[in-house]
C-alpha positions in Angstrom: 13.4 -26.2 -18.4 14.2 -24.3 -21.5 16.2 -21.1 -21.1 14.9 -18.1 -23.1 17.1 -15.2 -24.1 16.2 -11.7 -23.0 14.5 -10.8 -26.4 12.1 -13.7 -26.2 10.7 -13.1 -22.7 7.6 -11.0 -22.2 6.4 -10.1 -18.7 2.7 -9.2 -18.3 0.5 -8.5 -15.3 -3.2 -9.1 -15.3 -5.1 -6.3 -13.5 -8.7 -5.2 -13.2 -11.7 -5.1 -10.9 -12.8 -8.2 -9.0 -14.6 -10.8 -11.2 -13.3 -9.2 -14.4 -11.9 -12.6 -15.4 -8.1 -12.2 -14.8 -7.7 -15.7 -13.3 -9.8 -17.2 -16.1 -7.7 -15.5 -18.8 -4.5 -16.9 -17.2 -6.1 -20.3 -17.3 -7.0 -19.9 -21.0 -3.4 -18.8 -21.8 -1.9 -21.8 -20.1 -4.4 -24.2 -21.7 -3.8 -22.7 -25.2 -0.1 -23.2 -24.9 -0.4 -26.8 -23.7 1.0 -26.1 -20.2 -2.2 -27.6 -18.8 -4.6 -30.0 -20.5 -7.8 -28.9 -18.9 -9.1 -25.4 -18.0 -10.0 -25.0 -14.4 -12.6 -22.5 -13.1 -12.8 -20.2 -10.1 -16.1 -21.8 -9.1 -14.7 -25.3 -9.2 -11.7 -24.1 -7.2 -9.2 -25.8 -9.5 -7.4 -23.0 -11.3 -3.6 -22.9 -11.4 -3.5 -19.3 -10.1 -6.0 -19.3 -7.1 -4.6 -22.1 -5.1 -4.7 -20.8 -1.5 -7.4 -21.9 0.9 -8.7 -18.4 1.4 -9.0 -17.9 -2.3 -11.1 -21.0 -2.6 -13.3 -19.9 0.2 -13.7 -16.4 -1.2 -13.8 -17.6 -4.9 -11.5 -14.8 -5.9 -7.8 -13.8 -5.9 -6.2 -12.6 -2.7 -2.5 -13.0 -3.7 -0.6 -12.1 -6.8 0.4 -15.4 -8.5 3.3 -16.0 -10.9 2.6 -18.3 -13.9 4.3 -18.8 -17.3 3.4 -20.0 -20.7 5.3 -20.6 -24.0 3.8 -19.3 -27.2 5.5 -19.5 -30.6 9.0 -19.5 -29.3 8.3 -16.8 -26.7 8.1 -17.2 -22.9 5.3 -15.1 -21.4 5.5 -14.7 -17.6 2.1 -13.9 -16.3 1.3 -12.4 -12.9 -2.4 -12.7 -11.9 -3.4 -10.2 -9.3 -6.4 -9.5 -7.0 -9.0 -7.0 -8.0 -9.8 -5.4 -4.6 -8.2 -2.3 -3.2 -7.7 -4.0 0.1 -5.0 -6.1 -1.6 -3.4 -3.3 -3.5 0.1 -4.1 -2.3 0.1 -7.3 -4.4 -0.9 -5.3 -7.4 1.7 -2.5 -7.0 4.6 -4.9 -6.7 3.4 -6.9 -9.7 3.1 -3.8 -11.9 6.6 -2.7 -10.9 8.2 -5.9 -12.4 5.9 -6.3 -15.4 6.8 -4.9 -18.8 3.2 -4.8 -20.1 -0.1 -4.4 -18.2 -3.2 -6.2 -19.4 -6.2 -4.5 -17.8 -9.4 -6.5 -18.1 -12.7 -4.7 -18.3 -16.1 -6.5 -17.8 -18.3 -5.8 -20.8 -21.3 -5.9 -18.6 -20.2 -3.2 -16.2 -17.6 -1.1 -18.1 -14.8 0.7 -16.2 -15.4 -0.5 -12.6 -14.2 0.9 -9.3 -11.3 -1.5 -9.0 -10.0 -0.6 -12.4 -10.1 3.1 -11.6 -8.2 2.7 -8.4 -5.5 0.4 -9.8 -4.9 2.7 -12.8 -3.2 5.3 -10.7 -0.3 2.9 -10.2 -0.1 1.9 -13.9 -0.1 5.6 -14.8 2.6 6.3 -12.3 5.0 3.7 -13.8 3.9 4.5 -17.4 3.7 0.8 -18.2 2.7 -0.2 -21.8 -1.0 -1.2 -21.4 -3.5 -3.4 -23.3 -7.2 -3.1 -22.5 -9.1 -6.5 -22.8 -12.8 -6.2 -22.8 -14.1 -9.6 -21.4 -17.4 -11.4 -21.0 -18.6 -10.4 -24.4 -20.7 -13.6 -24.3 -22.9 -12.2 -21.5 -26.5 -11.2 -22.3 -25.7 -7.8 -20.8 -22.5 -7.2 -22.7 -22.1 -3.8 -24.2 -18.8 -3.3 -26.1 -19.5 0.2 -27.3 -20.6 1.5 -23.9 -17.5 0.0 -22.3 -15.3 1.5 -25.0 -16.8 4.9 -24.4 -16.2 4.7 -20.6 -12.7 3.6 -21.2 -12.0 6.6 -23.4 -13.6 8.9 -20.9 -11.4 7.5 -18.2 -8.1 6.6 -19.9 -8.2 9.2 -22.6 -7.6 9.2 -26.3 -4.8 6.6 -26.0 -7.6 3.9 -26.1 -7.3 2.4 -29.6 -9.6 -0.2 -31.0 -7.7 -3.3 -32.2 -10.7 -5.6 -32.3 -14.4 -5.4 -32.0 -17.1 -8.1 -31.6 -19.4 -9.0 -34.4 -22.1 -10.5 -32.4 -21.7 -9.8 -28.6 -24.2 -11.4 -26.3 -25.1 -15.1 -25.7 -24.3 -16.0 -29.4 -20.9 -14.3 -29.3 -18.3 -16.2 -31.4 -16.8 -13.7 -33.9 -14.2 -11.0 -33.6 -13.1 -8.5 -36.3 -9.4 -8.0 -36.0 -8.3 -4.6 -37.4 -4.6 -5.2 -37.5 -4.9 -8.3 -39.7 -8.2 -7.2 -41.2 -9.6 -10.7 -40.6 -12.6 -12.1 -38.9 -12.0 -14.8 -36.3 -14.8 -17.3 -35.8 -14.6 -19.5 -32.8 -16.1 -23.0 -32.3 -18.7 -23.4 -29.5 -16.0 -24.8 -27.2 -13.6 -21.9 -27.9 -9.9 -22.4 -28.7 -8.5 -22.1 -32.2 -10.7 -20.0 -34.5 -11.3 -20.0 -38.2 -9.9 -17.1 -40.2 -12.6 -15.7 -42.4 -13.0 -12.6 -44.6 -14.7 -9.7 -43.0 -18.5 -9.8 -43.9 -19.5 -7.2 -46.5 -21.8 -5.4 -44.1 -18.8 -4.8 -41.8 -16.3 -3.7 -44.3 -17.1 0.0 -44.1 -16.8 0.0 -40.3 -13.7 -2.2 -40.2 -12.1 -0.1 -42.9 -12.7 3.2 -41.0 -11.4 1.8 -37.7 -8.4 0.3 -39.5 -7.5 3.7 -40.9 -7.8 5.2 -37.4 -5.5 2.5 -36.2 -3.0 3.2 -38.9 -3.0 6.9 -38.2 -2.6 6.3 -34.5 0.4 4.0 -35.1 2.0 6.4 -37.6 1.7 9.5 -35.4 4.1 8.1 -32.8 7.2 7.9 -35.2 8.4 10.4 -37.8 9.7 7.7 -40.2 6.4 5.9 -40.1 4.5 9.1 -40.6 6.5 9.8 -43.8 5.7 6.3 -45.0 2.1 6.8 -44.2 2.0 10.1 -46.2 3.9 8.4 -49.1 1.8 5.2 -49.3 -1.4 6.3 -47.7 -1.2 3.3 -45.4 1.2 1.0 -43.4 1.8 -2.7 -43.8 1.3 -5.1 -40.9 5.0 -5.0 -39.7 5.0 -1.2 -39.8 1.8 -1.2 -37.9 3.3 -3.4 -35.2 6.3 -1.1 -35.0 4.2 2.0 -34.6 1.9 0.3 -32.0 4.9 -0.7 -29.9 6.4 2.8 -30.0 3.0 4.2 -29.0 2.5 1.7 -26.2 6.0 2.5 -24.8 5.2 6.2 -24.9 1.9 5.4 -23.0 0.0 6.9 -26.0 -1.7 3.8 -27.3 -3.7 1.4 -25.3 -4.8 -1.4 -27.8 -8.3 -2.8 -27.2 -8.9 -6.6 -27.5 -12.0 -8.7 -27.2 -12.4 -11.8 -25.0 -14.6 -14.4 -23.6 -12.5 -16.1 -21.0 -15.4 -18.3 -20.0 -15.6 -19.8 -23.5 -11.8 -19.5 -24.2 -12.3 -17.0 -27.1 -9.6 -14.5 -28.0 -6.7 -15.5 -25.7 -4.6 -16.9 -28.5 -4.7 -13.7 -30.5 -3.9 -11.7 -27.4 -0.9 -13.9 -26.8 0.3 -13.5 -30.4 0.1 -9.7 -30.0 2.1 -9.9 -26.7 4.8 -11.9 -28.5 5.0 -9.7 -31.6 4.3 -6.2 -30.2 4.4 -5.9 -26.4 8.0 -4.8 -25.4 10.5 -7.1 -23.7 12.4 -6.0 -20.7 15.4 -5.1 -23.0 13.3 -2.5 -24.8 11.9 -0.9 -21.6 13.6 2.1 -20.0 16.5 1.3 -17.7 15.8 0.7 -14.0 17.3 3.3 -11.6 19.3 2.8 -8.4 18.5 4.8 -5.3 21.2 7.3 -6.4 19.9 7.6 -9.9 22.3 5.2 -11.8 20.8 3.4 -14.8 20.6 -0.4 -14.8 19.9 -1.7 -18.3 18.5 -5.2 -19.0 21.8 -6.6 -20.3 22.5 -10.3 -19.9 26.3 -9.6 -20.0 26.2 -7.1 -17.1 26.7 -8.0 -13.4 23.7 -9.8 -11.8 21.0 -7.7 -10.2 17.8 -9.1 -8.9 14.8 -7.1 -7.6 12.8 -9.1 -5.0 9.1 -8.2 -5.5 7.2 -10.7 -3.4 7.7 -13.1 -0.5 5.5 -16.1 0.3 5.9 -18.3 3.3 4.5 -21.8 2.9 4.2 -24.1 5.9 6.0 -27.1 4.5 8.4 -25.3 2.2 9.5 -22.2 4.0 10.2 -18.8 2.6 9.8 -18.3 -1.2 11.2 -15.1 -2.7 10.0 -14.0 -6.2 12.4 -11.8 -8.2 13.0 -10.3 -11.6 16.4 -10.5 -13.1 17.2 -6.9 -14.0 20.6 -7.6 -15.5 23.1 -10.4 -15.9 22.4 -14.2 -15.7 21.6 -15.8 -12.3 22.3 -19.5 -11.7 21.9 -21.9 -8.9 24.7 -21.8 -6.3 25.5 -18.1 -6.8 26.2 -15.9 -3.8 24.7 -12.4 -4.0 24.9 -9.4 -1.7 22.0 -7.5 -0.3 23.2 -3.8 -0.2 20.5 -2.8 2.2 21.3 -5.4 4.9 24.9 -6.2 3.9 23.9 -9.9 4.0 25.3 -12.5 1.6 22.6 -14.7 0.2 23.2 -18.0 -1.5 20.8 -18.9 -4.4 20.5 -22.5 -3.5 17.8 -23.4 -6.1 16.1 -21.6 -8.9 12.4 -22.2 -10.0 10.0 -21.1 -12.6 6.6 -20.9 -11.0 3.1 -21.9 -12.1 1.0 -21.3 -9.1 1.9 -23.8 -6.4 3.9 -25.8 -8.9 7.6 -25.0 -9.1 9.9 -26.2 -11.9 13.6 -26.3 -11.3 15.8 -24.1 -13.5 19.5 -24.0 -13.9 19.7 -20.3 -14.8 17.6 -17.3 -15.6 18.6 -14.5 -17.9 18.1 -10.8 -17.7 14.4 -9.9 -18.1 13.1 -13.2 -16.7 11.1 -13.8 -13.5 11.5 -16.7 -11.1 11.8 -17.6 -7.4 14.1 -19.1 -4.9 14.0 -20.6 -1.4 15.2 -19.6 2.0 16.7 -16.1 1.6 17.4 -15.2 5.2 17.8 -11.4 5.3 16.0 -10.3 2.1 12.5 -8.9 1.8 10.2 -7.6 -0.9 11.7 -4.5 -2.4 15.3 -5.4 -1.7 18.0 -5.8 -4.3 20.5 -8.6 -4.6 23.8 -7.9 -6.5 26.4 -10.1 -8.0 30.1 -9.3 -8.3 30.7 -6.0 -10.0 27.2 -4.5 -9.1 26.7 -2.0 -6.2 23.9 0.0 -4.7 20.2 -0.8 -4.3 17.5 -0.5 -7.0 14.9 2.2 -6.2 12.5 0.2 -4.0 8.9 -0.6 -4.5 6.8 2.1 -2.8 3.8 0.5 -1.2 0.7 2.5 -0.4 0.2 3.8 3.2 -2.4 2.1 5.4 -5.9 3.5 5.6 -7.5 1.7 8.6 -6.3 0.4 11.9 -7.4 -1.9 14.8 -6.0 -3.1 18.1 -5.5 -6.8 18.4 -5.3 -9.1 21.4 -5.0 -12.8 21.8 -7.6 -14.8 23.7 -4.9 -16.9 25.3 -2.3 -14.6 27.0 0.3 -17.4 26.6 0.2 -16.7 22.9 1.5 -13.1 23.3 5.0 -13.9 22.2 3.8 -16.2 19.4 1.5 -13.4 18.1 4.6 -11.1 17.7 6.4 -13.7 15.7 3.5 -14.5 13.5 2.6 -10.8 12.8 6.3 -10.2 11.8 6.1 -13.2 9.4 2.8 -11.9 7.9 4.4 -8.4 7.5 7.3 -10.1 5.6 4.7 -11.4 3.1 2.6 -8.3 3.1 4.5 -5.0 3.5 1.2 -3.1 3.3 0.3 -4.5 6.8 2.1 -2.4 9.4 2.4 -3.7 13.0 2.8 -1.2 15.8 3.6 -2.0 19.4 2.3 1.2 21.0 3.7 1.6 24.5 1.7 4.8 25.0 -1.6 3.2 24.2 -0.6 -0.2 25.6 -1.9 -1.8 22.5 -0.7 -3.9 19.5 -2.2 -2.0 16.5 -2.5 -3.4 13.0 -2.6 -0.8 10.1 -4.1 -2.1 6.9 -5.6 -1.2 3.6 -9.2 -1.8 4.5 -11.6 -3.8 6.6 -11.4 -6.7 4.3 -7.6 -6.7 4.5 -7.7 -6.8 8.3 -10.4 -9.6 8.1 -8.0 -11.6 6.0 -5.2 -11.2 8.6 -7.6 -12.5 11.3 -8.6 -15.4 9.1 -5.0 -16.4 8.7 -4.2 -16.1 12.4 -7.2 -18.3 13.3 -7.1 -20.8 10.4 -3.4 -21.1 9.5 -1.7 -20.3 12.8 -4.5 -21.6 15.0 -4.6 -18.5 17.3 -7.9 -17.0 18.6 -7.7 -13.3 18.5 -10.0 -10.3 19.0 -10.0 -6.9 17.3 -10.7 -3.8 19.4 -10.8 -0.1 18.6 -7.4 1.4 18.4 -6.7 4.1 21.0 -6.0 7.7 20.1 -2.7 9.2 21.2 -4.0 12.3 22.9 -1.8 14.9 24.4 -2.3 17.1 27.5 -1.2 20.7 28.1 -2.4 23.8 30.0 -3.8 27.2 29.0 -2.9 29.4 32.0 -0.3 29.7 34.8 -1.0 28.1 38.1 0.9 27.6 41.4 0.8 24.7 43.9 2.8 23.1 46.7 2.9 19.7 48.2 4.4 18.4 51.4 5.4 14.7 51.4 5.8 13.5 55.0 6.0 9.9 56.1 7.0 8.6 59.5 7.8 5.0 60.2 9.7 3.2 62.9 13.1 4.2 61.5 14.1 7.1 59.2 11.1 8.9 57.7 10.5 10.8 54.5 10.1 14.5 54.1 10.1 16.9 51.2 8.1 20.0 50.4 8.0 21.7 46.9 6.5 25.0 45.8 6.3 25.4 42.0 4.6 27.4 39.2 3.6 26.0 35.9 2.9 27.9 32.7 2.0 27.1 29.1 5.3 27.0 27.1 5.6 28.3 23.5 8.4 29.6 21.3 9.3 33.1 22.4 7.8 32.8 25.9 9.3 35.7 28.0 11.7 34.7 30.9 10.4 34.2 34.4 10.2 37.6 36.2 8.8 36.7 39.6 11.7 34.6 40.8 15.5 34.6 40.1 16.3 31.8 37.7 19.5 30.0 38.8 19.5 27.4 36.1 17.3 26.2 33.2 17.0 22.9 31.5 15.0 22.4 28.2 13.9 18.8 27.6 12.7 17.8 24.1 10.1 15.3 24.9 10.1 12.0 22.9 6.4 12.4 22.2 6.7 16.0 20.9 6.8 19.4 22.6 9.0 20.5 25.5 9.4 20.7 29.3 11.3 23.8 30.4 12.5 23.3 34.0 13.7 26.3 36.0 15.6 26.2 39.3 14.5 29.3 41.1 15.5 28.2 44.7 17.3 30.8 46.8 18.7 30.7 50.3 19.2 26.9 50.2 15.5 26.1 50.9 16.1 22.9 48.9 19.6 21.4 48.2 20.6 21.3 44.5 21.1 17.6 44.8 17.3 17.1 45.1 16.3 19.1 42.0 16.9 16.2 39.6 14.5 14.1 41.8 11.8 16.9 41.6 12.3 17.0 37.8 12.0 13.2 37.6 8.8 13.2 39.6 7.4 15.8 37.2 8.5 13.8 34.2 6.7 10.7 35.6 3.5 12.6 35.8 4.0 14.0 32.3 4.3 10.4 31.1 0.8 9.7 32.4 -1.1 13.1 32.4 -3.5 14.0 35.2 -6.4 14.6 32.8 -6.7 11.3 30.7 -3.4 9.5 31.4 -2.0 10.9 28.1 1.5 12.4 27.5 1.8 16.1 28.7 3.7 18.6 26.5 4.7 22.2 26.3 4.9 23.2 30.0 7.3 25.5 31.8 7.9 24.6 35.5 9.6 26.9 37.9 10.5 25.4 41.4 10.8 28.5 43.6 10.6 27.3 47.2 10.4 24.3 49.5 11.6 22.8 52.8 13.9 20.0 53.8 14.5 17.9 56.9 18.1 17.4 58.0 17.5 13.6 58.5 14.3 12.5 56.7 14.7 14.4 53.3 15.9 12.1 50.4 15.5 11.7 46.7 12.2 9.7 46.8 10.6 12.3 49.1 11.3 15.1 46.7 10.4 13.0 43.7 6.9 12.4 45.2 6.5 16.0 46.3 7.5 17.3 42.8 5.0 14.9 41.1 2.1 15.7 43.4 2.7 19.5 43.3 2.8 19.3 39.5 -0.5 17.4 39.5 -2.2 19.9 41.7 -1.0 22.8 39.7 -2.0 21.1 36.4 -5.6 20.8 37.4 -5.7 24.5 38.3 -4.1 25.6 35.0 -7.1 25.0 32.7 -5.9 21.7 31.3 -6.4 21.2 27.6 -6.6 17.9 25.8 -5.1 17.8 22.4 -5.9 15.3 19.6 -4.0 14.3 16.5 -5.5 16.0 13.3 -4.8 14.8 9.8 -4.8 16.4 6.4 -7.1 14.4 4.2 -7.6 14.4 0.4 -10.6 12.6 -1.0 -10.8 12.1 -4.8 -14.1 11.1 -6.4 -16.5 11.7 -9.3 -18.2 15.1 -9.2 -21.7 13.6 -8.7 -20.6 12.1 -5.4 -19.3 15.3 -3.9 -22.5 16.1 -1.9 -22.5 12.8 -0.1 -18.8 13.0 0.7 -19.0 16.6 1.9 -21.9 15.6 4.2 -20.0 12.6 5.5 -16.9 14.8 6.3 -18.9 17.5 8.0 -20.6 15.0 10.3 -17.2 13.9 11.4 -15.8 17.2 12.8 -13.9 17.9 9.5 -13.0 21.3 8.3 -13.0 21.6 4.5 -9.8 23.4 3.5 -10.2 23.4 -0.3 -11.7 21.9 -3.5 -10.3 21.5 -7.0 -10.8 19.6 -10.2 -8.2 17.1 -11.4 -8.5 14.9 -14.5 -12.3 15.0 -14.6 -12.5 14.2 -10.9 -13.1 16.4 -7.8 -10.6 16.7 -5.0 -11.7 17.7 -1.5 -9.1 18.7 1.0 -10.0 18.7 4.7 -8.7 18.5 8.3 -10.1 15.7 10.3 -9.4 14.4 13.8 -7.9 10.9 14.0 -10.7 9.8 16.2 -13.1 10.3 13.3 -10.6 9.2 10.6 -10.6 5.5 11.7 -14.3 5.1 10.6 -14.2 7.5 7.7 -12.6 5.2 5.1 -15.4 2.6 5.4 -18.1 5.2 5.4 -16.7 7.0 2.3 -16.3 3.7 0.5 -20.0 3.1 1.2 -21.4 6.5 0.1 -19.2 6.6 -3.0 -19.8 3.0 -3.9 -16.0 2.5 -3.6 -15.1 5.2 -6.1 -13.5 7.6 -3.6 -9.8 7.4 -3.1 -8.7 8.7 0.3 -5.2 9.7 1.5 -4.4 11.1 4.9 -1.2 12.4 6.6 -0.6 13.7 10.1 -0.8 17.5 10.3 -0.8 18.7 14.0 -2.2 18.4 17.5 -5.3 20.6 18.0 -7.6 21.2 21.0 -10.4 18.7 21.6 -13.9 20.3 22.0 -14.9 20.9 25.6 -17.7 18.3 25.6 -15.4 15.5 24.3 -12.7 16.5 26.7 -15.1 16.3 29.7 -16.3 12.9 28.5 -12.8 11.5 28.1 -11.7 12.9 31.4 -14.6 11.3 33.2 -13.9 7.9 31.6 -10.4 8.1 32.8 -11.4 9.0 36.4 -13.8 6.0 36.4 -11.0 3.7 35.2 -8.3 5.3 37.5 -10.0 6.3 40.8 -6.8 7.9 42.1 -6.0 9.9 39.0 -7.3 13.3 40.2 
């Protein structure tokens, strides 16, 4: 295929709420450029972009899909993304490698929830942004209302570039304020007629054109001087000012579309060619240590892998952006993160499931290759002369979790392999093999995200699985000192077993005074793997127990701390002082004192006012002010403690502390009460005491499951 130089490559990502028309716009762009000879539709399941079975079943995008088109000697790489927050990882990676964001807004519904949530990532990367108001041929289309919502949400950077003359079912005309022309489309869409602006629209068009000129001029001193001298700017000067403003994130041009009728896509592509920045004009990428990597075709080769896709009959596909240099088939590149050398056996330009072989790709271009063994999404590949990794893609943290089991136990090992493979494709899915809870736990972005994973396991990998509630990693401790003793005695035909241990346990905390009742002959502090401490004191005098048996006593105590007496959870923050005991000259051995130490600890623990602790999280919920009442009510019904409220960018922020046991269901409930407009983040804060009624209930459940636990 034709190789484009770095100045004639434009990389765009299509984002927006579900059903905003992203996939249809991509289809129009390919059709207008002659890449395809017939436009497909989502409903007919024949679009270039949505080609996976699950996308056909859902009639919507689930994966980010790479496409390309050629328009007037420019190559436009297009990434079509899903519109649901559950698949946000696909969107974040695509925004990272794009140079311009095209956000679609549905003229029927304005700025929808999906657009609001995605915008945080666009704003974070400060990507040049175009707003495209779609579905202007709907009977419920309302351009002005959508424009007002956009300005309320995105700010004064929203700049009208076009407006519809006749929105609604008869829509076929767009007034273009850059060219001061009216485009009139035939009923089938496609190439429009260029007509003069109707007399009745000249005043409005002139006023909006002047606003556009002022907006373009104010971003550059030289243009501002020309504007003052001439009172206006010509078309080339306008383009220059618009590009500067877009790159400063201070101009978001607004375009008009009907993707269903193929109206407006050609003009949008022309603007992308002429105004949207290429990779060479964008700020340099940074390595992890802050070194700049400019988009220079003569520099050493650097690739940023942004997506991995595993196809059953093809293997592992890795999608990348060429950040610098020129990559060609047969090159060997180093992954600085893993140290692996990867051979680029083949290069492809992608159009959905179609891949076109390419000999080379220059800086700024996007492509894919096959069978990289030790390289994942977010990794860097360096050619000779390049070193260090590019600052990685930062994927959002999971919000929900579930335990997973296979119906056929023989598939346990296969499940591990398959989940590792899915995680390679989808870094926002985290897989945890929790030994403490004895569960395999999936952490995902939402219930729909987890439902998709289950669909893939059952339909692609042919594994029947079940989802179950994920356990809570409780901790156990004590609230007061207690003493206990235990004699282990066992007689059999030969040598018997005998060991007796007297010990005292106390709650441990930083600054706890030394033991006064008994002489301490030695102390060992153990930092527990699950948090907290065990402080073990040897207070034996007079040789009641040989020193050689003390490690066995401690081992028995540790075994019981691994499975606490109250609920089987880990025990933490206890000081144990072994102060007396008895031995037998023949029958005493390590196992005897291990059992005696374990049982004495258990008896003392039950007398020491045991306390169950639960993980508590710091939570931040961001939502429109009118929804604060419902969100506050929902939080308070889930044992939350509100710690603060503040206003941020016209939205309210609630901060709270919430137990993990309540957090698992909170995300779905807040999504419901806020109609999807609440954005929730949570991070672990501390372990805190469980209320007495809940502790009693959990302890009783454990006793019923483990009859010998008490």
